[in-house]
C-alpha positions in Angstrom: -31.9 57.1 4.4 -28.8 55.5 5.7 -26.9 53.1 3.4 -26.7 49.4 4.3 -23.2 48.3 5.3 -21.6 46.1 2.7 -20.5 42.6 3.7 -16.9 42.2 4.5 -16.2 40.3 1.3 -12.5 41.1 1.6 -12.3 39.2 4.8 -14.3 36.2 3.5 -12.1 36.0 0.4 -9.0 36.2 2.6 -10.4 33.3 4.8 -11.1 31.1 1.8 -7.8 31.8 0.3 -6.0 30.8 3.4 -8.1 27.7 3.8 -7.5 26.4 0.3 -3.9 27.3 0.6 -3.6 25.2 3.7 -5.4 22.3 1.9 -3.2 22.7 -1.1 0.0 22.7 1.0 -1.2 19.7 3.0 -2.0 17.7 -0.2 1.4 18.6 -1.7 3.2 17.5 1.5 1.3 14.2 1.5 2.0 13.7 -2.2 5.8 14.3 -1.7 5.8 12.1 1.4 4.1 9.3 -0.4 6.7 9.4 -3.2 9.6 9.7 -0.7 8.4 6.7 1.4 7.8 4.6 -1.7 11.3 5.3 -3.0 12.8 4.7 0.5 11.0 1.3 0.8 12.5 0.3 -2.5 15.8 -0.1 -0.6 14.8 0.0 3.1 12.6 -2.7 4.6 9.4 -1.3 6.2 9.9 -1.5 10.0 6.2 -1.6 10.8 2.9 -1.3 8.9 -0.4 0.4 9.9 -2.1 -3.0 10.2 0.5 -4.2 12.7 -0.1 -1.1 14.8 -3.9 -1.4 14.5 -3.9 -5.0 15.6 -1.6 -4.2 18.5 -3.9 -1.4 19.7 -7.2 -3.2 19.0 -6.4 -6.7 20.3 -3.1 -6.4 22.1 -1.4 -8.8 19.6 2.3 -9.0 19.7 4.2 -8.2 16.5 6.1 -11.4 15.5 8.1 -10.7 12.3 11.6 -11.4 11.0 12.6 -10.0 7.7 14.0 -12.4 5.1 15.3 -11.5 1.7 13.4 -13.2 -1.1 16.3 -15.6 -1.8 16.0 -16.8 1.8 12.3 -17.7 1.4 11.3 -21.0 0.0 10.4 -20.9 -3.7 7.4 -23.0 -2.6 6.0 -20.0 -0.7 6.4 -17.7 -3.8 4.8 -20.3 -6.0 1.8 -20.9 -3.7 1.3 -17.1 -3.3 1.1 -16.7 -7.1 -1.0 -19.8 -7.6 -3.5 -18.8 -4.9 -3.7 -15.1 -4.9 -2.6 -13.8 -8.3 -1.6 -16.1 -11.1 -1.1 -13.2 -13.5 1.2 -11.4 -11.1 4.2 -11.2 -13.5 2.1 -10.0 -16.5 -0.1 -7.3 -15.2 0.8 -3.7 -14.1 -0.8 -4.0 -10.7 -4.4 -4.6 -11.7 -5.9 -7.8 -13.3 -8.8 -6.5 -15.4 -10.1 -10.0 -16.1 -10.4 -10.7 -12.4 -12.1 -7.4 -11.8 -14.6 -8.1 -14.6 -15.4 -11.6 -13.1 -15.8 -10.1 -9.7 -18.3 -7.5 -11.0 -20.2 -10.1 -13.0 -20.5 -12.4 -10.0 -21.8 -9.6 -7.7 -24.4 -8.6 -10.3 -25.6 -12.2 -10.4 -25.7 -12.4 -6.6 -22.9 -15.1 -6.6 -20.3 -15.1 -3.8 -18.0 -12.2 -3.8 -14.7 -13.0 -5.6 -11.6 -11.2 -4.5 -10.0 -9.3 -7.3 -7.1 -7.7 -5.5 -3.7 -8.6 -6.9 -0.6 -9.2 -4.9 0.5 -5.7 -5.8 -2.7 -4.2 -4.4 -2.5 -6.3 -1.2 1.1 -5.2 -0.7 0.2 -1.5 -1.2 -2.7 -1.9 1.2 -0.6 -3.7 3.9 2.4 -1.4 3.8 0.8 2.1 3.4 -2.9 1.9 4.4 -5.5 0.8 6.9 -7.6 -2.4 6.6 -11.2 -1.0 6.7 -12.7 -0.8 3.2 -13.9 2.5 1.8 -13.8 4.4 -1.4 -11.1 6.7 0.0 -8.9 3.8 1.0 -9.6 2.0 -2.3 -8.5 5.2 -4.2 -5.3 5.4 -2.1 -4.7 1.7 -2.8 -4.9 2.3 -6.6 -2.4 5.2 -6.2 0.1 3.3 -4.1 -0.2 0.2 -6.3 0.7 2.3 -9.3 3.7 3.7 -7.4 5.2 0.4 -6.3 4.7 -1.2 -9.7 6.8 1.5 -11.3 9.3 2.1 -8.5 9.8 -1.3 -6.9 9.2 -3.8 -9.6 7.8 -7.4 -9.3 10.6 -9.0 -7.3 10.7 -6.3 -4.6 6.9 -6.3 -4.4 6.9 -10.1 -3.8 9.7 -9.8 -1.2 7.8 -7.1 0.8 4.5 -9.0 0.4 5.9 -12.2 1.9 7.5 -10.2 4.8 4.5 -8.0 5.9 1.4 -10.1 5.0 -0.7 -11.1 8.1 -0.4 -14.8 8.6 -2.0 -15.2 12.0 -2.7 -13.2 15.3 0.4 -11.0 15.6 2.2 -13.1 13.0 3.6 -11.3 9.9 5.6 -12.7 7.1 6.8 -16.1 6.0 9.6 -16.4 8.5 7.4 -15.8 11.5 4.7 -18.1 10.1 7.3 -20.9 9.5 8.7 -20.7 13.0 5.3 -20.3 14.7 3.3 -23.0 12.9 5.9 -25.5 11.7 9.0 -24.9 13.9 11.2 -24.4 10.8 12.5 -21.4 8.8 11.1 -19.7 5.7 13.7 -21.2 3.4 12.8 -24.8 4.5 9.0 -24.6 4.0 7.7 -27.6 2.1 5.1 -27.2 -0.7 2.4 -28.5 1.6 3.4 -26.2 4.5 3.5 -23.2 2.1 0.1 -24.2 0.7 -1.4 -24.5 4.2 -0.2 -21.0 5.2 -1.5 -19.5 1.9 -4.8 -21.4 2.3 -5.5 -19.4 5.5 -6.0 -16.2 3.4 -8.1 -14.1 3.6 -9.0 -15.0 7.3 -5.6 -15.7 8.9 -6.9 -14.6 12.3 -9.4 -17.5 12.3 -7.4 -20.3 10.7 -4.4 -22.3 11.8 -2.3 -24.0 9.2 -0.7 -26.2 11.8 -4.2 -27.6 12.7 -5.9 -27.7 9.3 -9.7 -28.2 9.1 -11.1 -30.2 6.2 -11.6 -27.0 4.3 -8.0 -26.0 4.8 -6.8 -29.4 3.6 -8.9 -29.2 0.5 -7.9 -25.6 -0.2 -4.2 -26.5 0.3 -4.5 -29.4 -2.1 -6.0 -27.1 -4.7 -3.2 -24.6 -4.3 -0.6 -27.3 -4.6 -2.2 -28.5 -7.8 -2.3 -24.9 -9.2 1.3 -24.3 -8.1 2.3 -27.2 -10.3 0.8 -25.4 -13.3 2.4 -22.1 -12.3 5.9 -23.6 -11.9 9.0 -21.9 -10.5 8.4 -18.2 -10.3 11.4 -16.3 -11.8 11.9 -12.5 -11.9 14.4 -12.0 -14.7 13.6 -9.5 -17.4 13.0 -12.1 -20.1 10.5 -14.0 -18.0 8.6 -10.9 -17.0 8.6 -9.6 -20.6 7.1 -13.0 -21.8 4.5 -12.9 -19.0 3.6 -9.4 -20.0 3.2 -10.4 -23.6 0.9 -13.3 -22.7 -1.2 -11.0 -20.4 -1.7 -8.4 -23.1 -2.6 -11.0 -25.6 -5.3 -12.5 -23.3 -6.5 -9.0 -22.5 -7.0 -8.3 -26.2 -9.0 -11.6 -26.5 -11.1 -10.7 -23.4 -11.9 -7.3 -24.8 -12.9 -8.7 -28.2 -15.2 -11.3 -26.5 -16.7 -8.5 -24.3 -17.3 -6.3 -27.4 -18.9 -9.2 -29.3 -21.2 -10.0 -26.4 -22.6 -6.5 -26.3 -23.6 -6.6 -30.0 
């Protein structure tokens, strides 16, 4: 009786070895490229972002942007950004756990979805990633947020954020928004103008700070009130260290309350 031919296991093993080798090399290249790009953007301003390209291809929007160093952007804009988007910006390490907890609780109760993304997360998403939400993109967002927090620091994150954030159809950054909506420059934005621009988040394509609706006026007033509590945002080591200490203290209190509630 003739023997059955054995399967070519050697060829199969060779195929899988080559396949996983290619995958491994690809992942290594992407990892090294992500580190290189993040380090590069610590000193070099991002020339364009994936979102800018996507908007250009999808809708034909122009790309209006003009880079301004943070010192050439009105402190009112920085203040309103922190007040509206991330009032613990100086204290956390990229992720506000209290905001994440509140968002989870609200979703479980069926209340409106609360955004829990910090300014650091929004910056990472805008500079390196695509806008559509998915678990893959969220995972990449966490990774890049970790990188920029440790490589850029708070001041650079805020500077990049205020230069790449979408502020209208084809309008990116504080300078382009100041010129387009208020015919002024980023360093001359008043508190109300900065609050109106910030109030357009997270729907800048459908809101116009130069023609505020009752909702935008109300939201801008809230941001102005909150910015008064935030005060002038400074990025020196002592201020950041103090903010970090306050954040950690509040985190300990939050964890203690959460632990007590579970008993």
